[in-house]
C-alpha positions in Angstrom: 21.6 22.3 -17.5 24.8 21.9 -15.4 24.9 20.6 -11.9 25.6 24.1 -10.6 22.3 25.5 -12.0 20.7 27.3 -9.1 17.3 25.7 -9.7 18.7 22.2 -9.6 20.8 23.2 -6.6 17.7 24.3 -4.8 16.0 20.9 -5.6 19.1 19.0 -4.4 19.1 21.0 -1.1 15.4 20.3 -0.5 16.0 16.5 -1.0 18.7 16.5 1.7 16.0 16.3 4.4 14.1 13.4 2.8 14.5 9.7 3.4 16.8 8.0 0.9 15.0 6.3 -2.0 18.0 4.1 -3.0 20.1 1.6 -1.1 17.4 -0.4 0.8 17.5 1.5 4.1 14.0 3.0 3.8 11.8 0.1 4.6 8.5 1.7 3.4 7.2 3.9 0.7 10.0 3.3 -1.9 11.1 0.3 -3.9 14.6 -0.2 -5.2 15.6 -3.1 -7.4 19.3 -2.4 -6.9 19.8 -2.8 -10.7 22.0 -0.4 -12.5 20.5 1.7 -15.2 16.8 1.3 -14.5 16.3 4.8 -13.1 18.1 6.4 -16.1 16.0 4.3 -18.5 12.7 5.2 -16.8 13.7 8.9 -16.8 14.5 8.9 -20.5 11.3 7.1 -21.3 9.2 9.4 -19.2 10.9 12.4 -20.8 10.1 11.1 -24.3 6.4 10.9 -23.5 6.1 13.8 -21.0 4.1 15.9 -23.4 1.8 13.1 -24.6 -1.8 13.5 -23.2 -3.4 10.2 -22.2 -6.8 11.9 -22.3 -7.4 11.1 -25.9 -6.2 7.8 -27.2 -7.4 8.6 -30.7 -5.0 11.5 -30.9 -2.2 9.6 -29.2 -2.5 5.9 -30.1 0.9 5.2 -28.6 -0.7 5.2 -25.1 -3.0 2.4 -26.2 -0.1 0.3 -27.4 1.9 0.8 -24.2 -1.1 0.1 -22.0 -2.1 -3.0 -23.9 1.4 -4.3 -23.6 1.5 -3.8 -19.8 -2.0 -5.3 -19.3 -1.1 -8.4 -21.4 2.0 -8.9 -19.3 0.1 -8.6 -16.1 -2.9 -10.8 -17.1 -0.4 -13.5 -18.3 1.0 -13.5 -14.8 -2.2 -12.9 -12.7 -5.1 -13.8 -14.8 -8.0 -11.8 -16.2 -8.7 -10.6 -19.7 -8.9 -6.8 -19.3 -7.2 -4.0 -17.4 -6.6 -0.3 -16.9 -3.4 1.6 -16.2 -3.7 4.0 -13.3 -1.7 6.5 -11.3 -1.2 4.3 -8.3 -2.7 1.8 -5.9 -5.2 4.2 -4.4 -6.7 5.1 -7.8 -6.8 1.4 -8.7 -8.7 0.7 -5.5 -11.0 3.6 -6.0 -11.8 2.4 -9.6 -12.5 -1.1 -8.3 -15.1 0.2 -5.9 -16.6 2.6 -8.4 -16.9 -0.2 -11.0 -18.6 -2.5 -8.4 -21.0 0.3 -7.4 -22.0 0.9 -11.0 -22.3 -2.8 -11.7 -24.5 -3.4 -8.6 -26.7 -0.4 -9.7 -27.1 -1.4 -13.3 -27.1 -5.2 -13.1 -28.8 -5.9 -9.7 -30.7 -2.7 -9.0 -28.8 -1.8 -5.8 -29.4 1.8 -4.9 -27.8 1.8 -1.4 -24.7 -0.2 -1.8 -22.4 -1.7 0.9 -18.7 -2.5 0.8 -17.6 -5.4 2.9 -14.0 -5.0 4.2 -11.8 -6.9 6.6 -10.6 -4.5 9.3 -7.1 -4.9 7.8 -8.1 -3.6 4.4 -6.2 -0.6 3.1 -7.5 2.9 3.9 -8.0 3.5 0.2 -11.2 1.5 0.3 -12.6 3.6 3.0 -11.7 6.6 0.9 -13.5 5.1 -2.0 -16.6 4.4 0.1 -16.6 8.0 1.3 -16.2 9.4 -2.2 -18.7 7.2 -4.0 -21.4 6.8 -1.3 -21.1 3.2 -0.2 -21.6 2.0 3.4 -18.6 0.2 4.8 -19.3 -3.0 6.6 -16.2 -3.9 8.6 -15.4 -7.6 9.3 -13.0 -8.5 12.1 -10.0 -10.7 11.5 -8.8 -13.7 13.4 -6.7 -12.3 16.3 -4.1 -15.0 15.9 -3.5 -15.0 12.2 -4.8 -11.5 11.3 -6.7 -13.0 8.3 -10.4 -12.5 7.7 -12.5 -15.6 8.3 -14.7 -16.7 5.3 -17.7 -17.4 7.6 -17.5 -13.8 9.0 -17.5 -12.5 5.4 -20.5 -14.7 4.5 -22.4 -13.4 7.5 -21.8 -9.8 6.4 -23.1 -10.2 2.9 -26.6 -8.8 2.1 -28.6 -8.0 -1.0 -27.0 -4.5 -0.8 -23.4 -5.8 -1.0 -21.6 -4.4 -4.1 -18.1 -5.6 -3.4 -16.1 -7.8 -1.1 -12.4 -7.0 -0.6 -9.5 -9.3 0.4 -5.8 -8.6 0.6 -2.8 -10.4 -0.8 -1.1 -9.5 1.4 -2.5 -7.1 4.0 -0.1 -4.2 4.4 0.0 -4.1 8.2 0.7 -7.7 8.8 2.0 -9.2 5.5 -0.4 -12.1 5.5 -2.7 -13.3 2.7 -6.4 -13.5 3.3 -8.2 -16.8 2.3 -9.0 -15.5 -1.2 -10.5 -18.7 -2.7 -12.8 -19.3 0.2 -14.0 -15.6 0.4 -14.4 -15.4 -3.3 -16.6 -18.5 -3.3 -18.8 -17.0 -0.6 -19.2 -13.8 -2.7 -19.9 -15.8 -5.8 -22.8 -17.6 -4.1 -24.5 -14.2 -3.6 -23.6 -12.9 -7.1 -21.3 -10.3 -5.4 -18.1 -9.1 -7.0 -14.8 -9.8 -5.2 -11.7 -7.7 -5.4 -8.2 -8.7 -4.4 -6.0 -5.9 -3.2 -2.6 -7.2 -4.5 -1.2 -3.7 -4.9 1.9 -4.5 -2.9 2.1 -8.3 -3.4 0.8 -9.2 -6.8 3.9 -8.7 -9.0 6.1 -10.2 -6.3 4.0 -13.2 -5.5 3.2 -13.9 -9.2 6.9 -14.1 -10.1 7.7 -16.0 -6.9 5.2 -18.5 -8.0 7.0 -18.8 -11.3 10.3 -19.3 -9.4 8.8 -22.2 -7.4 7.3 -23.7 -10.6 10.7 -23.5 -12.4 12.6 -25.1 -9.5 14.6 -22.1 -8.2 14.3 -23.5 -4.7 16.2 -26.8 -4.0 14.5 -26.9 -0.6 12.1 -24.8 1.6 10.2 -23.6 -1.4 7.5 -21.1 -0.3 3.8 -22.2 -0.4 1.9 -19.5 -2.2 -1.9 -19.7 -1.7 -4.3 -19.0 -4.6 -4.9 -15.3 -4.8 -5.3 -14.0 -8.3 -7.9 -13.8 -11.1 -7.6 -17.5 -11.9 -9.5 -18.1 -8.6 -13.2 -18.7 -9.3 -15.2 -15.7 -7.9 -12.4 -13.2 -8.1 -13.6 -10.4 -10.4 -10.9 -7.7 -10.1 -7.4 -7.3 -8.8 -5.1 -4.3 -8.3 -1.3 -4.6 -8.7 1.1 -1.7 -8.4 4.0 -1.6 -10.9 5.8 1.1 -8.9 6.3 -1.4 -6.1 7.8 -4.8 -7.0 8.0 -4.1 -10.8 10.3 -1.3 -9.6 9.0 1.2 -12.1 8.8 5.0 -11.5 5.9 6.3 -9.5 3.0 6.4 -10.2 2.1 3.3 -12.1 -0.5 0.7 -11.2 -2.9 -1.7 -13.0 -6.5 -2.6 -12.2 -7.2 -6.0 -13.8 -10.7 -7.4 -14.5 -12.1 -10.8 -15.3 -13.3 -9.5 -18.6 -13.9 -6.3 -20.6 -17.6 -6.2 -19.9 -17.0 -5.7 -16.2 -14.3 -3.1 -16.9 -16.8 -1.1 -18.9 -18.9 -0.3 -15.8 -16.1 1.8 -14.4 -15.7 4.0 -17.4 -17.1 7.5 -17.7 -18.5 8.9 -21.0 -20.1 12.2 -21.7 -21.4 13.7 -25.0 -24.1 16.1 -23.7 -22.1 19.3 -24.2 -20.8 21.3 -27.1 -17.2 20.2 -26.7 -15.3 17.0 -27.6 -16.8 13.6 -26.7 -15.2 12.6 -23.3 -14.5 9.0 -22.3 -12.3 8.3 -19.2 -11.1 4.9 -18.0 -9.6 6.5 -14.9 -10.4 9.3 -12.5 -8.0 11.6 -14.3 -8.8 13.3 -17.6 -5.6 15.0 -18.9 -2.7 12.9 -17.8 0.9 12.6 -18.8 1.9 9.4 -20.6 5.4 9.7 -19.0 4.7 7.3 -16.1 3.1 4.8 -18.6 6.1 4.9 -20.9 8.5 4.6 -17.9 6.7 1.6 -16.6 6.6 0.0 -20.0 10.4 0.6 -20.5 11.4 -0.9 -17.1 9.2 -4.0 -17.3 10.5 -4.5 -20.9 14.1 -4.3 -19.7 13.7 -6.5 -16.6 11.5 -9.1 -18.2 9.9 -12.2 -16.6 13.2 -13.8 -16.0 14.6 -10.8 -14.2 11.5 -10.4 -12.0 11.6 -14.0 -11.1 15.2 -13.6 -9.9 14.4 -10.4 -8.0 11.4 -12.1 -6.3 13.6 -15.1 -5.3 16.1 -12.7 -3.8 13.5 -10.8 -1.8 12.0 -14.0 -0.5 15.3 -15.2 0.8 16.1 -11.9 2.5 12.6 -11.8 4.1 13.1 -15.2 5.6 16.6 -14.2 6.8 15.3 -11.1 8.4 12.4 -13.0 10.0 14.8 -15.5 11.5 17.1 -12.8 12.7 14.4 -10.7 14.3 13.2 -13.7 16.1 16.5 -14.0 17.8 16.6 -10.4 19.1 15.5 -10.2 22.7 12.4 -8.2 23.2 11.1 -8.5 19.6 8.7 -10.9 17.9 7.1 -11.3 14.6 3.3 -10.6 14.8 2.6 -13.2 12.1 4.8 -15.4 9.9 5.4 -13.5 6.7 3.6 -14.8 3.6 5.0 -12.2 1.2 7.7 -9.5 1.6 6.3 -7.6 4.5 7.2 -8.0 8.2 5.3 -6.8 11.2 7.5 -6.6 14.3 6.0 -6.3 17.8 7.6 -6.3 21.2 7.1 -8.8 24.0 9.0 -6.7 26.5 7.1 -3.9 28.3 10.3 -1.9 28.5 10.7 -1.9 24.7 8.4 0.6 22.9 8.3 0.0 19.1 7.8 3.7 18.5 11.0 4.4 20.5 12.8 1.7 18.6 11.8 3.4 15.3 13.2 6.7 16.5 16.5 5.0 17.6 17.1 3.1 14.4 16.2 6.2 12.3 19.1 7.9 14.0 21.3 5.1 12.6 20.2 5.8 9.0 17.4 3.2 8.7 13.6 3.9 8.4 11.3 1.3 9.9 7.7 2.4 9.7 5.8 2.6 13.1 2.2 1.3 13.1 -0.1 2.2 16.0 -2.0 -0.5 17.8 -5.5 -1.2 16.6 -7.9 -3.9 17.9 -6.0 -7.1 18.5 -3.0 -5.8 16.7 -0.4 -4.2 19.0 2.0 -1.4 18.1 4.4 -2.7 15.5 7.3 -1.8 13.2 6.6 -2.4 9.5 9.4 -3.5 7.1 9.0 -3.7 3.4 11.8 -5.8 2.0 13.0 -4.8 -1.5 15.7 -6.3 -3.8 18.1 -3.5 -2.8 17.8 -4.5 0.8 18.2 -8.2 0.0 22.0 -8.6 0.1 23.5 -10.7 2.9 25.6 -7.7 4.1 22.6 -5.4 4.2 20.5 -7.9 6.1 23.4 -8.4 8.6 23.8 -4.7 9.1 20.0 -4.1 9.6 19.8 -6.9 12.2 22.8 -5.6 14.0 21.5 -2.0 14.1 18.0 -3.2 15.1 19.4 -5.1 18.0 21.3 -2.0 19.1 18.2 0.2 18.7 16.3 -2.2 20.9 18.9 -1.9 23.6 18.8 1.9 23.5 15.0 1.9 23.5 15.1 -0.3 26.6 17.3 2.3 28.3 15.1 5.2 27.3 12.0 3.3 28.3 8.5 3.4 26.7 6.5 6.6 26.2 3.9 7.2 28.9 0.7 9.0 28.1 -1.1 10.8 30.9 -4.3 8.8 31.6 -6.0 12.0 32.4 -5.4 13.1 28.8 -6.9 9.9 27.5 -9.9 10.2 29.7 -10.5 13.8 28.7 -10.1 13.0 25.0 -12.7 10.2 25.2 -15.4 12.8 26.1 -14.7 15.1 23.2 -16.9 15.3 20.1 -14.4 15.4 17.2 -16.8 17.3 15.0 -17.5 19.9 17.6 -13.9 20.9 18.2 -13.1 24.6 17.6 -9.8 26.1 16.6 -8.7 26.6 20.3 -9.5 23.0 21.2 -7.6 21.7 18.1 -4.6 23.8 19.1 -4.6 22.4 22.6 -5.0 18.8 21.3 -2.2 19.2 18.8 0.1 20.6 21.5 -0.6 17.6 23.7 0.4 15.4 20.8 3.6 17.3 20.4 2.7 19.3 17.3 3.8 22.9 17.7 3.0 26.2 16.0 3.3 26.2 12.2 2.9 22.4 12.1 6.4 21.7 13.3 7.0 18.1 14.2 9.5 17.0 16.8 12.6 15.1 15.7 11.5 12.1 17.8 8.0 10.9 16.8 7.4 8.3 19.5 5.6 10.8 21.8 3.3 12.0 19.0 2.5 8.5 17.9 1.8 7.4 21.5 -0.7 10.1 22.0 -2.4 9.5 18.7 -2.6 5.8 19.5 -4.2 6.5 22.8 -6.9 8.8 21.4 -10.2 7.5 20.0 -9.8 6.9 16.2 -12.4 9.5 15.2 -10.5 12.1 17.2 -7.2 11.1 15.7 -8.8 11.4 12.2 -10.0 14.9 13.1 -6.6 16.0 14.3 -4.4 14.4 11.6 -5.6 16.7 8.7 -5.2 19.7 11.0 -1.6 18.7 11.8 -0.6 18.0 8.2 -2.5 21.0 6.9 -0.3 23.3 9.0 2.8 22.0 7.1 1.3 23.6 4.0 0.7 27.1 5.4 1.9 29.9 3.1 
């Protein structure tokens, strides 16, 4: 096809409204290595395997070879002796919970399982609990460090606990939970312990290699124990489409051994069709993402990832230092990986307004509403493409300008009467008219249209009770898909 093909022209036009996925200016959702040729390599590999069906490895043994190569590469870096390739971090987390539920049921006789989570755990684990029938037991985090306290986890464990989850790092704050201590508490009760290293595992693992190989003459980062080499850790999720810079969606769920992995597999032969065995939630699945992930990791290699992780670490430190010098901003916690959470210490500087202002300058910093002891923040995911000295300098300069403009605009004010009225609503009892009124107050118009400036919408959602926000969010997003 030529570039003037009308179908491709339509796709190009649709992409014009999207955030850029290359260049390092989108500081969430996308991961760019900045290396030439990787995207083309991934596309060619995916195209070569696009028609291969990963449902049946006996018919397509190539998928076994590629998956085994990826798992071997990951376990050499992060420990464990078995693994499964999945479509992304959410599926890896879902499978970790499903495996733990089945293990608790079969090995310990647990029929009403619980899932112990820090309040900073990713939403995917709550999704897993809802899908697979576990009760979530939420544990608070230290309000100063935003890390879960081992003693609090120990106090939450019961005979019904199927799994404990810790983060390396947590998405919202970029800090690493005390994995070794929590895993030890879980092991004392014969409870499985999962490390959510979806965003940090590949990066931290190779950064650890960089430290060991002497890539830092001074100020070498201290990386706490976090992987499957830690006693008591039984599974770990790591996304390849993050800091392995592969095409989406590509993730791995690693296990301490193949016996534990077996509890998460589904098999069915009680029907007249072919025998079914699935290691993932999907049945039929393209081998394209698997081949693309294999090709990219093969091309970059351990040495390349070590260099990329070193580059990201230095840029993260430079950004952290620079943000600390911008009047009105502060880091919520010292970064322990490649994620920054930026709050404001100036009542006239609203992080949501800052996000709107800097987006107008071509940068996307992800706004995060306040929750518990965590105030409203801006989230920055630092990738290798954003790690150049000039890019860091430009970002800091634009962020400082955006803060100045946000101070002039002033913070978003939510009418207290709205908040008071919302607190009395039963989210499950809202009818269509009440939903329409609530969405209108949040700034969502007819047809699901969102305003160009999101600060007012986020401010209203932040002020509402979480259950009410959770009721309204699907309604707002669902309207975008009206036909």
